[in-house]
N, C-alpha and C positions, 0 to 999 in steps of 0.2 A: 504494500500500500504506500509506503514511504517513497519507493521508487516511482510509482505512478504519480504521486503529487509532485515530486521533484521534476519529472518529465513534463508535467503540465505547466509548471512554473517556467521551465526553460523554454518550452514551446511558445508560451504566451509572450515572453520577453522577446524571443526571436521574431515571431510574427508581428508583434506590436512595433518593434524597431524597424523592421523592413517595410511594413505596410504603411506606417505613419510617414515615413520618408516619401513614399509614393503619393500620398494624399495631398502633399503640399501643392502640387500642380493640378490636382483632381484626377480621378481615375477615368480612363477611357473605357469604352465598351469591351474591347478585347482584353484589357487588363483585368477587369472584373470577371469576365467569363473564364479567363485563364486561371484566376485564383480559385474560383469555385470548382472548376473541373479538376485542377491540380489537387485540391483538398479531397475531393471524392475519390479520384483515382489513387492518390497516395495513401489515403486511409484504407482503401480496399487492399492494395498491395501490402501495406504495412500490417494489416490484420491477418493476412494469409501467412506472411513470413513470421509474425509474432505468434500465431497459433502453432506453428511448427516447433517453436521453442517455449511453449507454454507461457507466453507473455503477449497475449493478443491485444490487451488494452494499450500497453506501451507501444506496440507495433503500430496500432491505429493512430495513436497520437503522433508518434514520430513521422510516420508516413504522411499523415495529413499536413503536418507543418512543412515538411520538405516539399510535398506536392504543391502547397499553397505558394511557397517561395518561388519554386521553379515556374509554376503557372503564372504567377504575378509578373515575374520578370519577362517571360516570353510574351505575354499579352501586352505588357508595356512597350516592348520593342515594336510589336505590330502596330500599336496605336501611334507611336512616334513616326513610323514609316508612312502610315496613312495621313497623318497631319502634314508631313513634308510633301507628300504627293499633292495634297489639297493646296498648299501654299505655292508650290511650283506651278500648278495649273492656274492659280489666281494671278501669279506673276506673268505667265504667258498671255493670259487674257488682257492684262493691263498693257503689256508691251504691244500686243496686236492692236488694241484700241488707240494707243499712242501713235503707232505706225499709220493707222488709217487716218487719224487726225492730221498728221504731217502730210500725208498724200493729198488730202483734201485741201490743205493750205497751199501746197505746191500747185495743185490744179487751179485754184483760184488765182494765184499769182501769175501763172502762165496765161490764163484767160485774160487777166488785166493787161498783161504785156501785149497780147495779140490785139486786144481792142485798141490799145494805145497805138500800135503799129498801123492798124487799119485806119485809124483816125488821121495819122500823119500822112498816110498814102492818099487818103481822100481829100484832105485840105491842104496838103503841102506845108511848106514852111511859111505860111502867111502869118500875119500878126495875130490872127484869131487863134492859131495853135499855141501861141505863147501867152495867151490871155491869163491874167492873174486869177480871174474868176474860175476858170477851168481847173487851174492848179489847186486852188483852195477847195473846190468841190471834190477833187480827187483825194486830197489829204483828209477831208472830213469823212469820206467814204472809207478810206483805209483805217482811220481811227475807229470808226464804228465797227468795222470788221474785226479789228484787234480787240475791242471791248467784247464783241460777241464771242470770240474765241476764248477770251479769259473767263467769261461767264459760263460758257459751256464746260470748260475745264474745271471750274469750281464746282459746278453741279455734278460732274462725273466723279470728282473726288468725294463729294458729299454722299453720293449714292453708294460708292464703294465702302465708305466708312459705315454707312447705315447697314449695308449687307453684312459687313464684318461684325458689327455690334449685335445684330440679330442672331448671327451664327454663334457668337460667344454666349449670348444670353440663353440660347437653346441648349448649348453644351452645359452651362451652369445648371439649368433646370433639370436636365437628365441626370447630372451628377447628384443633385440634391435628392431626387427621387430614389436613386439607387442607394444613397446613404440612408435614407429613411427606411427603405426596405431591409437593409442590412441591420440597422439598429433595432427595428421591430422584430427581427428574427432572433435577436439575442436577448 
């Protein structure tokens, strides 16, 4: 009996130390599943081995603890890889959007140059082509386009931040629910 209590104390401290370090960033889905699966599988195998040596309880406890630790770390690695994939995809999407924005900006600039060229071809180098009013109108149009691009960029950034915030809030909600389920089960 003393051995069983000693094993329970050691198991609790090992699991508590390992798992509390994992909860600082919150547990992911795979990490939680790996911990539970590891505890079940490890407890089963530990019980079988322990039964063969007439120490079934100790075998279950040791097997469960080792299974939890191994499952927890394996699931954590899987969650980290999934998170990295999601961030890489988000970066690729942002890079694509930026590339499209630059292409659109280049297209508009090219169009403006073509219009200016056609205008010069149509009217030649008369005093009308050098008109200050025309230059001021062009500058105003360019300023408004620049303001438009800035506003569109600000909105794009705000939308990306809003999506990221919603994603983090959803992850937090899921983690809270899982914690509540775990705490209610104990």
